ZALUMLUM-40491 format. One record per residue (C-alpha): residue in one letter; x, y, z. Coordinates in steps of 0.2 Angstrom, whole numbers, plus 5000, padded with zeros to 4 digits. Layout:
BEGIN
(A; (X; Y; Z))
...
This chain:
BEGIN
(X; (5136; 5015; 4995))
(X; (5136; 5029; 4983))
(X; (5122; 5042; 4983))
(X; (5116; 5036; 4966))
(X; (5114; 5019; 4973))
(X; (5105; 5025; 4988))
(X; (5093; 5036; 4978))
(X; (5089; 5021; 4966))
(X; (5085; 5010; 4981))
(X; (5073; 5023; 4988))
(X; (5065; 5026; 4971))
(X; (5062; 5007; 4969))
(X; (5055; 5006; 4986))
(X; (5043; 5020; 4982))
(X; (5038; 5013; 4966))
(X; (5035; 4995; 4972))
(X; (5023; 5002; 4986))
(X; (5014; 5012; 4973))
(X; (5011; 4997; 4962))
(X; (5004; 4987; 4977))
(X; (4992; 5001; 4981))
(X; (4987; 5003; 4963))
(X; (4984; 4985; 4960))
(X; (4972; 4985; 4976))
(X; (4963; 5000; 4968))
(X; (4961; 4991; 4951))
(X; (4955; 4975; 4960))
(X; (4943; 4986; 4971))
(X; (4936; 4994; 4955))
(X; (4934; 4977; 4946))
(X; (4924; 4971; 4961))
(X; (4913; 4987; 4961))
(X; (4909; 4983; 4943))
(X; (4905; 4965; 4947))
(X; (4894; 4970; 4962))
(X; (4884; 4982; 4951))
(X; (4881; 4968; 4938))
(X; (4874; 4958; 4952))
(X; (4863; 4972; 4959))
(X; (4874; 4977; 4973))
(X; (4884; 4992; 4978))
(X; (4902; 4989; 4985))
(X; (4905; 5002; 5000))
(X; (4921; 5004; 5008))
(X; (4922; 5010; 5026))
(X; (4927; 5028; 5028))
(X; (4938; 5025; 5043))
(X; (4955; 5032; 5042))
(X; (4962; 5025; 5058))
(X; (4972; 5009; 5055))
(X; (4968; 5003; 5073))
(X; (4949; 5004; 5070))
(X; (4940; 4987; 5069))
(X; (4932; 4991; 5052))
(X; (4947; 5000; 5044))
(X; (4949; 4995; 5026))
(X; (4934; 4984; 5026))
(X; (4919; 4983; 5013))
(X; (4901; 4979; 5013))
(X; (4889; 4974; 4999))
(X; (4873; 4984; 5000))
(X; (4858; 4978; 4990))
(X; (4855; 4991; 4976))
(X; (4837; 4987; 4973))
(X; (4830; 4995; 4990))
(X; (4835; 5013; 4986))
(X; (4851; 5012; 4996))
(X; (4858; 5026; 4985))
(X; (4851; 5040; 4996))
(X; (4864; 5051; 5003))
(X; (4882; 5044; 5003))
(X; (4885; 5028; 4993))
(X; (4876; 5014; 5001))
(X; (4867; 5026; 5013))
(X; (4861; 5020; 5030))
(X; (4862; 5002; 5025))
(X; (4881; 5003; 5024))
(X; (4883; 5012; 5040))
(X; (4872; 4999; 5049))
(X; (4882; 4985; 5042))
(X; (4898; 4992; 5048))
(X; (4891; 4996; 5065))
(X; (4885; 4977; 5066))
(X; (4903; 4971; 5062))
(X; (4898; 4965; 5044))
(X; (4914; 4971; 5035))
(X; (4923; 4960; 5023))
(X; (4941; 4960; 5015))
(X; (4942; 4961; 4996))
(X; (4946; 4942; 4996))
(X; (4929; 4939; 5006))
(X; (4920; 4951; 4994))
(X; (4926; 4942; 4979))
(X; (4921; 4925; 4986))
(X; (4904; 4932; 4990))
(X; (4902; 4939; 4973))
(X; (4908; 4923; 4965))
(X; (4894; 4914; 4974))
(X; (4880; 4926; 4967))
(X; (4874; 4923; 4949))
(X; (4872; 4938; 4937))
């Protein structure tokens, strides 16, 4: 294998990984807007440890109760994660689809 073939393989691997991450971010932003239209705040856990139980999960917090105090979602989001109420993006989308605007 030539060096140019090796570098192009590495580059394509990096780009495909970036695309997947970007598409997840685009989807997350779309769901944030959808949640806001329905009166909710979409909050992602702050965990950075992939082995944590709530790593990469989200909760929907009711925006009408003043939950914007402090960090996005405030204490309501912290309590929801502590109670194991986190959802994947698929679950968030299904939940929001069931809530009328």
